[in-house]
VEXRO-126636 format. One line per field, with one value per atom (N, C-alpha, C): residue number from 1; x, y, z. Coordinates in nm, 4 decimals. Layout:
N
i: (NUM_...)
xx: (X_...)
yy: (Y_...)
zz: (Z_...)
//
This chain:
267
i: (1_1_1_2_2_2_3_3_3_4_4_4_5_5_5_6_6_6_7_7_7_8_8_8_9_9_9_10_10_10_11_11_11_12_12_12_13_13_13_14_14_14_15_15_15_16_16_16_17_17_17_18_18_18_19_19_19_20_20_20_21_21_21_22_22_22_23_23_23_24_24_24_25_25_25_26_26_26_27_27_27_28_28_28_29_29_29_30_30_30_31_31_31_32_32_32_33_33_33_34_34_34_35_35_35_36_36_36_37_37_37_38_38_38_39_39_39_40_40_40_41_41_41_42_42_42_43_43_43_44_44_44_45_45_45_46_46_46_47_47_47_48_48_48_49_49_49_50_50_50_51_51_51_52_52_52_53_53_53_54_54_54_55_55_55_56_56_56_57_57_57_58_58_58_59_59_59_60_60_60_61_61_61_62_62_62_63_63_63_64_64_64_65_65_65_66_66_66_67_67_67_68_68_68_69_69_69_70_70_70_71_71_71_72_72_72_73_73_73_74_74_74_75_75_75_76_76_76_77_77_77_78_78_78_79_79_79_80_80_80_81_81_81_82_82_82_83_83_83_84_84_84_85_85_85_86_86_86_87_87_87_88_88_88_89_89_89_90_90_90_91_91_91_92_92_92_93_93_93_94_94_94_95_95_95_96_96_96_97_97_97_98_98_98_99_99_99_100_100_100_101_101_101_102_102_102_103_103_103_104_104_104_105_105_105_106_106_106_107_107_107_108_108_108_109_109_109_110_110_110_111_111_111_112_112_112_113_113_113_114_114_114_115_115_115_116_116_116_117_117_117_118_118_118_119_119_119_120_120_120_121_121_121_122_122_122_123_123_123_124_124_124_125_125_125_126_126_126_127_127_127_128_128_128_129_129_129_130_130_130_131_131_131_132_132_132_133_133_133_134_134_134_135_135_135_136_136_136_137_137_137_138_138_138_139_139_139_140_140_140_141_141_141_142_142_142_143_143_143_144_144_144_145_145_145_146_146_146_147_147_147_148_148_148_149_149_149_150_150_150_151_151_151_152_152_152_153_153_153_154_154_154_155_155_155_156_156_156_157_157_157_158_158_158_159_159_159_160_160_160_161_161_161_162_162_162_163_163_163_164_164_164_165_165_165_166_166_166_167_167_167_168_168_168_169_169_169_170_170_170_171_171_171_172_172_172_173_173_173_174_174_174_175_175_175_176_176_176_177_177_177_178_178_178_179_179_179_180_180_180_181_181_181_182_182_182_183_183_183_184_184_184_185_185_185_186_186_186_187_187_187_188_188_188_189_189_189_190_190_190_191_191_191_192_192_192_193_193_193_194_194_194_195_195_195_196_196_196_197_197_197_198_198_198_199_199_199_200_200_200_201_201_201_202_202_202_203_203_203_204_204_204_205_205_205_206_206_206_207_207_207_208_208_208_209_209_209_210_210_210_211_211_211_212_212_212_213_213_213_214_214_214_215_215_215_216_216_216_217_217_217_218_218_218_219_219_219_220_220_220_221_221_221_222_222_222_223_223_223_224_224_224_225_225_225_226_226_226_227_227_227_228_228_228_229_229_229_230_230_230_231_231_231_232_232_232_233_233_233_234_234_234_235_235_235_236_236_236_237_237_237_238_238_238_239_239_239_240_240_240_241_241_241_242_242_242_243_243_243_244_244_244_245_245_245_246_246_246_247_247_247_248_248_248_249_249_249_250_250_250_251_251_251_252_252_252_253_253_253_254_254_254_255_255_255_256_256_256_257_257_257_258_258_258_259_259_259_260_260_260_261_261_261_262_262_262_263_263_263_264_264_264_265_265_265_266_266_266_267_267_267)
xx: (8.7864_8.6654_8.5500_8.4212_8.3117_8.1982_8.0822_7.9524_7.9436_7.9399_7.9144_8.0234_8.1404_8.2571_8.2261_8.1687_8.1486_8.0319_7.9409_7.8458_7.8950_7.9711_8.0370_8.1185_8.2116_8.2663_8.2023_8.0782_7.9893_7.9263_7.8946_7.8289_7.9414_8.0535_8.1656_8.2111_8.2463_8.3121_8.2052_8.1239_8.0209_7.9025_7.8495_7.7301_7.5897_7.5077_7.3657_7.3334_7.3854_7.3536_7.4355_7.5552_7.6401_7.5790_7.5177_7.4779_7.3398_7.2594_7.1297_7.1698_7.2821_7.3173_7.3699_7.4358_7.4966_7.3688_7.2834_7.1574_7.0823_7.0791_6.9993_7.0504_7.1785_7.2667_7.2935_7.2304_7.2506_7.4023_7.4736_7.6148_7.6213_7.5294_7.5671_7.5842_7.4931_7.5146_7.6442_7.7013_7.8468_7.9570_7.9238_8.0425_8.0323_7.9199_7.9005_7.9745_7.9386_7.9848_8.1362_8.2075_8.3452_8.4057_8.3565_8.4003_8.4035_8.2921_8.2922_8.4010_8.4035_8.4895_8.6296_8.6644_8.8015_8.8463_8.7372_8.7564_8.7893_8.7296_8.7566_8.8795_8.9297_9.0340_9.1616_9.1481_9.2752_9.3781_9.3140_9.4252_9.4636_9.4432_9.4821_9.6220_9.7083_9.8518_9.8604_9.9699_9.9992_10.1298_10.2028_10.3395_10.3966_10.5276_10.5992_10.5852_10.5802_10.5857_10.4462_10.3322_10.1924_10.1954_10.2617_10.2739_10.3411_10.4536_10.5299_10.4600_10.3947_10.3265_10.2152_10.1319_10.0282_10.0945_10.2081_10.2637_10.3039_10.3565_10.3887_10.2709_10.1607_10.0375_9.9901_9.9881_9.9447_10.0402_10.1747_10.2570_10.2404_10.2037_10.1640_10.0394_9.9593_9.8257_9.8459_9.9488_9.9725_10.0958_10.1360_10.2396_10.3711_10.3959_10.5283_10.5563_10.6897_10.7250_10.8039_10.8632_10.9528_10.9431_10.9408_10.9364_11.0020_11.1264_11.2267_11.1458_11.0346_10.9634_10.8641_10.8442_10.7280_10.7244_10.8508_10.8188_10.7888_10.8130_10.7427_10.5977_10.5478_10.3917_10.3470_10.4069_10.3660_10.3563_10.4577_10.4429_10.3369_10.3187_10.2166_10.1010_10.0412_9.9193_9.8867_10.0007_10.0019_9.9596_10.0185_9.9661_10.1106_10.1165_10.2228_10.2138_10.3573_10.3875_10.2830_10.2656_10.1862_10.0404_9.9977_9.8562_9.8210_9.9134_9.8808_9.9333_10.0317_10.0500_9.9391_9.8957_9.7714_9.6655_9.6327_9.5138_9.5208_9.6478_9.6862_9.6677_9.7255_9.7174_9.5793_9.4962_9.3641_9.2712_9.3107_9.2619_9.2901_9.4390_9.4964_9.4296_9.4182_9.3452_9.2057_9.1448_8.9823_8.9788_9.0682_9.0653_9.1172_9.1927_9.2617_9.1581_9.0927_8.9785_8.8564_8.8217_8.7120_8.7190_8.8432_8.8695_8.8733_8.9528_8.9745_8.8335_8.7374_8.6224_8.5035_8.5025_8.3903_8.4072_8.5048_8.5383_8.4737_8.4517_8.3754_8.2194_8.1688_8.0286_8.0121_8.1206_8.1013_8.0480_8.0740_8.0238_7.8710_7.8265_7.6671_7.6091_7.6861_7.5824_7.6108_7.7204_7.7125_7.5955_7.5824_7.4547_7.3357_7.3066_7.1871_7.1539_7.2680_7.2592_7.2993_7.3194_7.3851_7.2944_7.1675_7.0707_7.0752_7.1321_7.1707_7.3047_7.3886_7.5352_7.5531_7.4564_7.4784_7.4615_7.5382_7.5447_7.4855_7.4286_7.3989_7.4302_7.4533_7.4703_7.3414_7.2709_7.1655_7.1423_7.0624_7.0448_6.8995_6.8667_6.7205_6.7032_6.5682_6.5021_6.3755_6.3485_6.2533_6.1732_6.0367_5.9659_5.8089_5.7555_5.6118_5.5173_5.5564_5.4674_5.4728_5.3627_5.3647_5.4026_5.3365_5.3434_5.4957_5.5543_5.7088_5.7713_5.7591_5.8186_5.8186_5.6740_5.6864_5.7547_5.7567_5.8219_5.9864_6.0316_6.1608_6.2140_6.1325_6.1592_6.1679_6.0700_6.0777_6.2086_6.2411_6.3524_6.4940_6.4998_6.6007_6.5985_6.4844_6.4603_6.5007_6.4516_6.4958_6.6274_6.7127_6.8633_6.8396_6.7220_6.7125_6.8077_6.7964_6.8513_6.9212_7.0265_7.0997_7.0459_7.0457_7.0062_7.0753_7.1950_7.2745_7.2237_7.2008_7.1470_7.0125_6.9386_6.7996_6.7949_6.8727_6.8729_6.9128_7.0080_7.0731_6.9685_6.8849_6.7853_6.6501_6.6052_6.4615_6.4532_6.5482_6.5292_6.5084_6.4153_6.3578_6.4253_6.4977_6.5594_6.7280_6.7759_6.9257_7.0153_6.9619_7.0231_7.0541_6.9847_7.0042_7.1397_7.2243_7.3803_7.4656_7.4165_7.5121_7.4870_7.4292_7.4020_7.3018_7.2229_7.1343_7.1652_7.3295_7.3562_7.3514_7.3113_7.3075_7.3667_7.4677_7.5486_7.6983_7.7818_7.7285_7.6721_7.5519_7.4744_7.4284_7.3887_7.3209_7.2040_7.1323_7.0191_6.9027_6.9580_6.8439_6.8250_6.9126_6.9086_6.7850_6.7368_6.6271_6.4946_6.4001_6.2589_6.2327_6.1439_6.1237_6.0962_5.9908_5.9381_6.0263_6.1336_6.2414_6.3283_6.3575_6.4458_6.4087_6.2675_6.2158_6.2220_6.2189_6.2260_6.3858_6.4784_6.6257_6.6839_6.5916_6.6568_6.6444_6.5289_6.4742_6.5242_6.5845_6.6202_6.7605_6.8037_6.9027_6.9919_7.1257_7.1832_7.1885_7.1590_7.1255_6.9875_6.9048_6.7482_6.6977_6.6288_6.5570_6.4131_6.3703_6.2431_6.1336_6.0104_5.9209_5.8599_5.8146_5.8046_5.7246_5.7368_5.6403_5.6377_5.5329_5.5039_5.5465_5.6366_5.6366_5.6042_5.5140_5.4463_5.3894_5.4654_5.4149_5.5094_5.5985_5.6946_5.6618_5.7005_5.7308_5.8782_5.9158_6.0492_6.0769_6.1870_6.2483_6.3757_6.4045_6.5238_6.5757_6.7260_6.7976_6.9113_6.9085_7.0177_7.1386_7.2439_7.3871_7.4744_7.4722_7.5467_7.5040_7.5153_7.4653_7.5994_7.6216_7.7552_7.7224_7.6901_7.6614_7.7765_7.7631_7.8539_7.9195_8.0520_8.1098_8.1904_8.2071_8.2659_8.4230_8.4825_8.6006_8.6405_8.8057_8.8437_8.7909_8.7630_8.7138_8.5642_8.4921_8.3517_8.3370_8.4410_8.4427_8.4936_8.5747_8.5908_8.4795_8.4026_8.2862_8.1807_8.1570_8.0539_8.1128_8.2399_8.3036_8.2705_8.3006_8.2666_8.1126_8.0196_7.8826_7.8511_7.9004_7.8742_7.9331_8.0442_8.1076_8.0241_7.9798_7.8941_7.7626_7.6981_7.5909_7.6041_7.7347_7.7626_7.7734_7.8361_7.8526_7.7191_7.6345_7.5047_7.4281_7.4229_7.3541_7.3874_7.5273_7.5850_7.5598_7.5551_7.5216_7.3744_7.2948_7.1398_7.1333_7.2029_7.1824_7.2433_7.3505_7.4164_7.3007_7.2745_7.1679_7.0384_6.9975_6.8743_6.9120_7.0386_7.0600_7.0702_7.1242_7.1353_7.0069_6.9121_6.7985_6.7279_6.7336_6.6683_6.7413_6.8473_6.9236_6.8876_6.8657_6.8101_6.6727_6.5933_6.4571_6.4512_6.5379_6.5474_6.6694_6.7432_6.8776_6.9053_6.8168_6.8426_6.8673_6.8132_6.8007_6.9409_6.9696_7.0739_7.0192_7.1091_7.0604_7.1598_7.0910_7.2076_7.2660_7.3906_7.5127_7.5584_7.4756_7.5365_7.4780_7.5737_7.5157_7.4365_7.3647_7.2869_7.3592_7.4740_7.5524_7.7045_7.7693_7.9106_7.9971_8.0904_8.1523_8.1858_8.2495_8.3033_8.1851_8.0705_7.9531_7.8509_7.8932_7.7890_7.7649_7.6349_7.5936_7.4988_7.4956_7.4037_7.2529_7.2437_7.1208_7.0541_7.1427_7.0748_6.9737)
yy: (7.6899_7.7337_7.7199_7.6612_7.6294_7.7058_7.6826_7.7437_7.7249_7.5928_7.5731_7.6471_7.6480_7.7261_7.8782_7.9326_8.0736_8.1152_8.0236_8.0435_8.0259_7.9187_7.9208_8.0482_8.0932_8.2071_8.3629_8.3480_8.4711_8.4785_8.3553_8.3207_8.3594_8.3124_8.3329_8.4668_8.5204_8.6619_8.7826_8.7650_8.8846_8.8872_8.7771_8.7555_8.7928_8.7864_8.8029_8.9472_9.0119_9.1578_9.2356_9.1876_9.2415_9.2039_9.0820_9.0266_9.1172_9.1514_9.2086_9.3790_9.4246_9.5503_9.5564_9.4496_9.4535_9.4089_9.3555_9.3138_9.4461_9.5128_9.6419_9.7599_9.7513_9.8525_9.7849_9.6470_9.5765_9.5501_9.5076_9.4786_9.3265_9.2456_9.1343_9.0446_9.0577_8.9876_9.0014_9.1188_9.1390_9.0874_9.0908_9.0329_8.8763_8.8131_8.6632_8.6343_8.6999_8.6817_8.6786_8.8102_8.7999_8.6984_8.6621_8.5474_8.4142_8.3835_8.2716_8.2694_8.4051_8.4003_8.3827_8.4345_8.4310_8.2979_8.2266_8.0783_8.0017_8.0133_7.9251_7.9558_8.0772_8.1181_8.0870_8.0815_8.0809_7.9748_7.8472_7.7399_7.7531_7.8558_7.8807_7.9327_7.8515_7.9224_8.0116_8.1100_8.2195_8.2084_8.1960_8.1748_8.3336_8.3311_8.4614_8.4962_8.4128_8.4672_8.5084_8.4868_8.5456_8.6672_8.6888_8.8138_8.9137_8.8710_8.9668_9.0087_8.9261_8.9604_9.0579_9.0364_9.1220_9.2490_9.2542_9.3819_9.4651_9.3997_9.4648_9.5049_9.4413_9.4898_9.5858_9.6205_9.7389_9.8421_9.8253_9.9121_9.9918_9.9040_9.9524_10.0266_10.0002_10.0622_10.2163_10.2284_10.3468_10.4217_10.3824_10.4595_10.4197_10.3145_10.2791_10.1346_10.1063_10.0005_9.8948_9.9273_9.8256_9.7698_9.6702_9.6116_9.7159_9.7616_9.8354_9.9463_10.0156_10.1373_10.1090_9.9960_9.9379_10.0512_10.0873_10.1673_10.3034_10.3607_10.4874_10.4840_10.3743_10.3449_10.3390_10.2791_10.2808_10.4198_10.5062_10.6325_10.7217_10.6780_10.7485_10.7298_10.6178_10.5585_10.5642_10.6035_10.6125_10.4802_10.3654_10.2407_10.1593_10.0767_9.9806_9.8767_9.8205_9.6895_9.6034_9.5660_9.4457_9.4672_9.5966_9.6109_9.5729_9.6326_9.6175_9.4613_9.4180_9.2682_9.1826_9.1918_9.1299_9.1248_9.2599_9.2567_9.2064_9.2212_9.1333_9.0025_8.9446_8.7888_8.7529_8.8187_8.7865_8.7999_8.8689_8.8691_8.7244_8.7066_8.5908_8.4661_8.4623_8.3556_8.3309_8.4250_8.4228_8.3795_8.4330_8.3964_8.2484_8.2120_8.0658_7.9827_7.9999_7.9050_7.8958_8.0124_8.0116_7.9468_7.9477_7.8768_7.7466_7.6859_7.5597_7.4931_7.5414_7.4969_7.4994_7.5949_7.6326_7.6328_7.6313_7.6408_7.5298_7.4196_7.3306_7.3461_7.4467_7.4756_7.6134_7.6779_7.8232_7.8185_7.7035_7.7190_7.7080_7.6109_7.5828_7.7180_7.7881_7.9038_8.0235_8.0235_8.1091_8.0785_7.9707_7.9293_7.9654_7.9514_7.9951_8.1400_8.2155_8.3480_8.4209_8.3739_8.4490_8.5576_8.5245_8.6524_8.7651_8.7405_8.8643_8.9303_8.8593_8.8991_8.9659_8.9272_9.0016_9.1566_9.2306_9.3592_9.4440_9.5561_9.6504_9.7887_9.8502_9.9828_10.0261_10.1361_10.1904_10.3222_10.3909_10.5472_10.5465_10.6364_10.6539_10.8032_10.8287_10.9524_10.9007_10.9763_10.9733_11.0923_11.0856_11.2050_11.1734_11.2841_11.2630_11.2884_11.3732_11.4064_11.3042_11.2227_11.1118_11.1911_11.3178_11.3945_11.4184_11.4874_11.5116_11.3802_11.2738_11.1492_11.1065_11.1025_11.0802_11.1775_11.2883_11.3938_11.3646_11.3530_11.3181_11.1973_11.1107_10.9511_10.9739_11.0789_11.0877_11.1611_11.2434_11.3463_11.2460_11.1682_11.0577_10.9780_10.9294_10.8146_10.8669_10.9858_11.0361_11.1017_11.1088_11.1552_11.3126_11.3732_11.5186_11.5712_11.4909_11.5167_11.3952_11.4222_11.3005_11.2697_11.1446_11.1130_11.1938_11.2047_11.2853_11.4258_11.4919_11.6465_11.6390_11.5608_11.5685_11.5252_11.4561_11.4002_11.4995_11.5812_11.6810_11.7920_11.8076_11.9081_11.8953_11.7410_11.7112_11.6169_11.5307_11.4257_11.4650_11.4011_11.4485_11.3318_11.2540_11.1710_11.2002_11.1244_11.1326_11.1221_11.0590_11.0238_11.1664_11.2669_11.4084_11.4520_11.3901_11.4456_11.3461_11.2315_11.1582_11.1349_11.2377_11.2365_11.1215_11.0829_10.9788_10.8228_10.8150_10.6923_10.6373_10.5165_10.4215_10.3000_10.2821_10.1564_10.1799_10.0781_9.9190_9.8988_9.8252_9.7862_9.6570_9.5919_9.4477_9.4625_9.3704_9.3885_9.3897_9.3391_9.3244_9.4632_9.5785_9.6855_9.7813_9.7122_9.8178_9.7561_9.8418_9.7908_9.6534_9.5723_9.4364_9.4708_9.5554_9.5749_9.6273_9.7000_9.7537_9.6477_9.5482_9.4626_9.3557_9.3383_9.2614_9.3004_9.4451_9.5016_9.4922_9.5389_9.5179_9.3844_9.2751_9.1473_9.1146_9.1610_9.1160_9.2295_9.3358_9.4535_9.3988_9.4726_9.4566_9.5901_9.5958_9.7094_9.8281_9.9520_10.0548_10.0670_9.9760_9.9910_10.0794_10.1761_10.2774_10.2115_10.2026_10.1523_10.2655_10.2375_10.3578_10.3826_10.4983_10.5198_10.4265_10.3945_10.3122_10.3712_10.3157_10.3902_10.2695_10.3185_10.2529_10.3484_10.2993_10.3825_10.5104_10.6351_10.7469_10.8079_10.7418_10.7849_10.7320_10.8051_10.7577_10.7412_10.6532_10.6019_10.5908_10.6559_10.6292_10.5739_10.4479_10.3751_10.3161_10.3232_10.2377_10.1746_10.0365_9.9390_9.9765_10.0019_10.0281_9.9130_9.8420_9.7208_9.6325_9.5083_9.3899_9.2999_9.2782_9.1932_9.0915_8.9600_8.8381_8.8031_8.7728_8.7417_8.6064_8.5913_8.4707_8.4095_8.2977_8.2265_8.2372_8.3665_8.4150_8.3982_8.3858_8.3580_8.4777_8.5981_8.6931_8.6640_8.6177_8.5590_8.4468_8.3515_8.2340_8.2763_8.3597_8.4147_8.4934_8.5679_8.6358_8.5282_8.4074_8.3098_8.2546_8.2150_8.1532_8.2387_8.3920_8.4657_8.4644_8.4544_8.4506_8.3255_8.2189_8.0777_8.0935_8.1393_8.1498_8.2676_8.3701_8.4583_8.3899_8.3032_8.2348_8.1499_8.0840_7.9846_8.0567_8.1645_8.2701_8.3035_8.3382_8.3961_8.2692_8.1711_8.0629_8.0294_8.0193_7.9648_8.0798_8.2016_8.3135_8.3218_8.2841_8.2548_8.1551_8.0419_7.9288_7.9646_8.0291_8.0865_8.1811_8.2798_8.3708_8.2928_8.1958_8.1234_8.0552_7.9925_7.9270_8.0244_8.1418_8.2538_8.2912_8.3041_8.3500_8.2257_8.1211_7.9894_7.9991_8.0165_8.0080_8.1159_8.2398_8.3645_8.3356_8.2417_8.2348_8.1035_8.0088_7.8782_7.8576_7.9321_7.9200_7.7975_7.7121_7.6016_7.4770_7.5012_7.3896_7.3603_7.2440_7.2137_7.1831_7.2405_7.2278_7.1677_7.1224_7.0361_7.1575_7.1389_7.2394_7.1946_7.1340_7.0820_7.1955_7.2505_7.3517_7.2804_7.3671_7.2935_7.2486_7.3109_7.2422_7.2818_7.1572_7.1802_7.2347_7.3179_7.3984_7.3047_7.1984_7.1036_7.0595_7.0475_6.9932_7.1061_7.2399_7.3154_7.3143_7.3421_7.3497_7.4432_7.5236_7.6171_7.5796_7.4480_7.3873_7.3524_7.3405_7.3044_7.4286)
zz: (13.8799_13.9468_13.8413_13.8901_13.8100_13.8731_13.8204_13.8754_14.0199_14.0635_14.2024_14.3045_14.2504_14.3114_14.2975_14.1970_14.1959_14.3129_14.3394_14.4026_14.5668_14.5801_14.7036_14.7541_14.6657_14.6911_14.7048_14.6248_14.6518_14.7867_14.8327_14.9644_15.0671_15.0482_15.1511_15.1744_15.0488_15.0422_15.0672_14.9896_14.9776_15.0921_15.1074_15.2076_15.1335_15.1982_15.1633_15.1393_15.2389_15.2360_15.1089_15.1022_14.9875_14.8474_14.8569_14.7060_14.6873_14.7857_14.7789_14.7287_14.7874_14.7465_14.5857_14.5585_14.4194_14.3154_14.3666_14.2788_14.2606_14.3749_14.3668_14.2592_14.2527_14.1447_14.0198_13.9831_13.8742_13.8392_13.9527_13.9508_13.9715_14.0312_14.0588_13.9301_13.8325_13.6887_13.6400_13.6300_13.5536_13.6392_13.7771_13.8563_13.8402_13.8395_13.8221_13.6811_13.5878_13.4531_13.4351_13.4994_13.5002_13.5895_13.7019_13.7598_13.6924_13.6139_13.5463_13.4083_13.3651_13.2449_13.2926_13.4087_13.4565_13.5116_13.5444_13.5842_13.4712_13.3563_13.2582_13.1661_13.1954_13.1083_13.2022_13.3278_13.4195_13.3541_13.3213_13.3005_13.1194_13.0667_12.9353_12.9086_12.8750_12.8585_12.7494_12.7902_12.6815_12.6682_12.5442_12.5132_12.5031_12.5307_12.5181_12.3837_12.2863_12.1214_12.1154_12.1695_12.1469_12.2238_12.3371_12.3963_12.3272_12.2780_12.1851_12.0630_12.0082_11.8759_11.9226_12.0522_12.0872_12.1250_12.1907_12.2116_12.0782_11.9999_11.8594_11.7828_11.7825_11.7296_11.7773_11.9335_11.9860_11.9713_11.9573_11.9295_11.8057_11.6970_11.5557_11.5515_11.6373_11.6441_11.6741_11.7860_11.8305_11.7777_11.6429_11.5663_11.5869_11.6705_11.6934_11.5960_11.5942_11.5057_11.5665_11.6764_11.7166_11.8666_11.9257_12.0736_12.1645_12.1082_12.1921_12.2386_12.1767_12.2112_12.3122_12.3725_12.4530_12.5672_12.6394_12.7375_12.7150_12.5891_12.5406_12.5277_12.4779_12.4821_12.6147_12.7135_12.8460_12.8975_12.8663_12.9260_12.8626_12.7260_12.6569_12.7158_12.7501_12.7899_12.9367_12.9984_13.1556_13.2269_13.1695_13.2329_13.2682_13.3590_13.4254_13.3004_13.3051_13.2251_13.2585_13.3808_13.4376_13.3853_13.4046_13.3521_13.2173_13.1265_12.9881_12.9446_13.0020_12.9713_13.0147_13.1241_13.1699_13.0977_13.0460_12.9617_12.8290_12.7656_12.6374_12.6633_12.7694_12.7925_12.8096_12.8728_12.8757_12.7399_12.6499_12.5215_12.4609_12.4696_12.4001_12.4559_12.5904_12.6572_12.5938_12.6026_12.5291_12.4008_12.3047_12.1816_12.1740_12.2519_12.2187_12.2818_12.3966_12.4365_12.3487_12.2951_12.2142_12.0690_12.0387_11.8909_11.9349_12.0405_12.0768_12.1021_12.1682_12.2124_12.1228_12.0413_11.9525_11.8140_11.7785_11.6190_11.5318_11.6020_11.5305_11.5066_11.5981_11.5861_11.5091_11.5032_11.4286_11.2816_11.1980_11.0768_11.0738_11.1422_11.1742_11.2224_11.3247_11.3672_11.2666_11.1920_11.0712_10.9642_10.9368_10.8361_10.8988_11.0384_11.0850_11.0875_11.0851_11.1023_10.9910_10.8670_10.7440_10.7145_10.7084_10.6701_10.7535_10.8806_10.9513_10.9522_10.8864_10.8581_10.7249_10.6303_10.5027_10.5286_10.4428_10.4570_10.3222_10.3503_10.2135_10.2349_10.1350_10.1255_10.0301_10.0716_9.9915_9.9962_9.9039_9.8945_9.9552_10.0489_10.0914_10.1031_10.0686_10.0909_10.1586_10.2861_10.3729_10.3773_10.3364_10.3187_10.3735_10.4213_10.4818_10.3528_10.2479_10.1506_10.0435_9.9918_9.9138_9.7675_9.7469_9.6139_9.5868_9.7006_9.6818_9.6663_9.7297_9.7052_9.5917_9.5091_9.3656_9.2725_9.3019_9.2137_9.2272_9.3426_9.3445_9.2897_9.3173_9.2278_9.0874_9.0206_8.8921_8.8330_8.9196_8.9029_8.8962_8.9920_8.9657_8.8608_8.8430_8.7560_8.6050_8.5887_8.4581_8.4320_8.5566_8.5460_8.5648_8.5644_8.6052_8.7039_8.8187_8.9482_9.0021_9.0788_9.1576_9.3008_9.3459_9.4777_9.5786_9.5712_9.6691_9.6925_9.5961_9.5988_9.6570_9.6137_9.6726_9.8153_9.8463_9.9934_10.0710_10.0356_10.1208_10.1349_10.0312_10.0309_10.0907_10.0511_10.0906_10.2174_10.2060_10.3220_10.4677_10.5145_10.6523_10.7530_10.7264_10.8330_10.8367_10.9131_10.9329_10.8150_10.7161_10.5696_10.5172_10.5500_10.4959_10.5059_10.6282_10.6774_10.5893_10.5089_10.4479_10.3125_10.2276_10.0954_10.0508_10.1562_10.1366_10.1590_10.1837_10.1761_10.3221_10.3251_10.4516_10.4105_10.5152_10.5156_10.5121_10.5066_10.5124_10.6529_10.6407_10.7486_10.7347_10.8534_10.8375_10.7986_10.7051_10.6864_10.7919_10.8814_11.0259_11.0940_11.0507_11.1251_11.0526_10.9433_10.8663_10.9199_10.8610_10.8832_10.8135_10.8734_10.7898_10.6742_10.6233_10.4858_10.4062_10.4519_10.3779_10.3355_10.4451_10.4222_10.2976_10.3066_10.1798_10.0725_10.0383_9.9170_9.8804_9.9743_9.9494_9.9013_9.9788_9.9353_9.8012_9.7263_9.6052_9.4928_9.5453_9.4511_9.3948_9.2802_9.1924_9.2142_9.2485_9.2718_9.1500_9.2025_9.0867_9.0473_9.0759_9.0335_9.1560_9.1043_9.1876_9.2146_9.3355_9.3679_9.3712_9.3236_9.3378_9.4960_9.5119_9.6450_9.7049_9.8381_9.9142_10.0587_10.1139_10.2397_10.3608_10.4556_10.5907_10.7005_10.7876_10.8964_10.8506_10.8802_10.8528_10.7247_10.6708_10.5805_10.4488_10.3456_10.2089_10.1787_10.1381_10.0924_9.9510_9.9156_9.7875_9.8063_9.7457_9.7880_9.6640_9.6707_9.5651_9.6375_9.6058_9.6385_9.5698_9.6456_9.5821_9.5885_9.7047_9.7034_9.7999_9.7571_9.8457_9.8856_9.9952_10.0291_10.1043_10.0454_10.1367_10.2149_10.3422_10.4296_10.3758_10.4133_10.3843_10.5234_10.5284_10.6330_10.6433_10.6603_10.6556_10.8233_10.8204_10.9866_11.0877_11.0387_11.1198_11.1769_11.0745_11.0801_11.1970_11.1584_11.2500_11.3717_11.4076_11.5417_11.6002_11.5195_11.5866_11.6262_11.5467_11.5799_11.7090_11.7204_11.8382_11.9550_11.9585_12.0630_12.1103_12.0159_12.0214_12.1149_12.0856_12.1392_12.2832_12.2870_12.4323_12.5079_12.4572_12.5504_12.5653_12.4866_12.5195_12.6389_12.6327_12.7592_12.8631_12.8761_13.0161_13.0492_12.9563_12.9955_13.0656_12.9957_13.0455_13.1689_13.2233_13.3350_13.4430_13.4107_13.4814_13.5256_13.4278_13.4721_13.5926_13.5471_13.6576_13.7868_13.7997_13.9090_13.9875_13.9267_13.9831_14.0296_13.9459_14.0133_14.1362_14.1563_14.2651_14.3822_14.3516_14.4781_14.5164_14.4109_14.4492_14.5467_14.4995_14.5801_14.7300_14.7271_14.8471_14.9535_14.8984_14.9817_15.0275_14.9682_15.0292_15.1137_15.0985_15.1617_15.2125_15.3029_15.3487_15.4079_15.4588_15.5294_15.4353_15.3315_15.2149_15.1598_15.1253_15.0397_14.8981_14.8127_14.6800_14.5651_14.4605_14.3654_14.3113_14.3279_14.2474_14.1456_14.0534_13.9264_13.8034_13.7299_13.6493_13.5314_13.4519_13.3596_13.2441_13.2120_13.0895_13.1322_13.1438_13.1590_13.0508_13.0823_12.9803_12.8658_12.8729_12.7721_12.6899_12.7329_12.6672_12.6168_12.6450_12.6002_12.4447_12.4091_12.2579_12.2483_12.1564_12.1292_12.1073_12.0840_12.0611_12.1970_12.3004_12.4534_12.4916)
//
């Protein structure tokens, strides 16, 4: 099944009123995404060895150690063997297809997004009062007090509950002004108080972990490229459905904008 086939199936099985109802409750897009995903995964083969390995990993996650305990696991989670095996096979198919189709593009995407994948851990004090921020900065700088104790006592943000520690988090999750200061900071160096919006911040970078292109990151990039492809094809399908609903008598070009084998994130 491809995009044109998805369109034909939607028109044949659901009908215009059904599609309108799905659209009303924001269910049409997830349905098209699932149909497209299942269509491209359908022909991916899964070996018995891959399934056994997936079953064993699931058993170990649940505290079991042997494949012979599979029935015990099924009883524990209240699912049939077919349900669980189908789900595991779907995960394997998705992973295999993404690696096969997009692994060659994964490193390029990683390099484009590396600045978003770098992670930091930092200590933070968020205060409304600039004089208090200065006073607490001096106490930490001089060694009179430690960051964690002052955060628990004075912090006015959620860092109060974590001894002032934030992270590990992606740099992109922080305010842009804070990101710029963290990028040029050295671990362990306390920054003088500075203002962002209505808050005065006292910050110390604890650890900076630049992202590296390991297998897990490669898989993440492949997933993102695949998700981009599904999103692009879904947009095309929904556009065609919208056109057809306004002009039911017209025939339309049913060639999607990017064939699966030719998809590129640069398109």
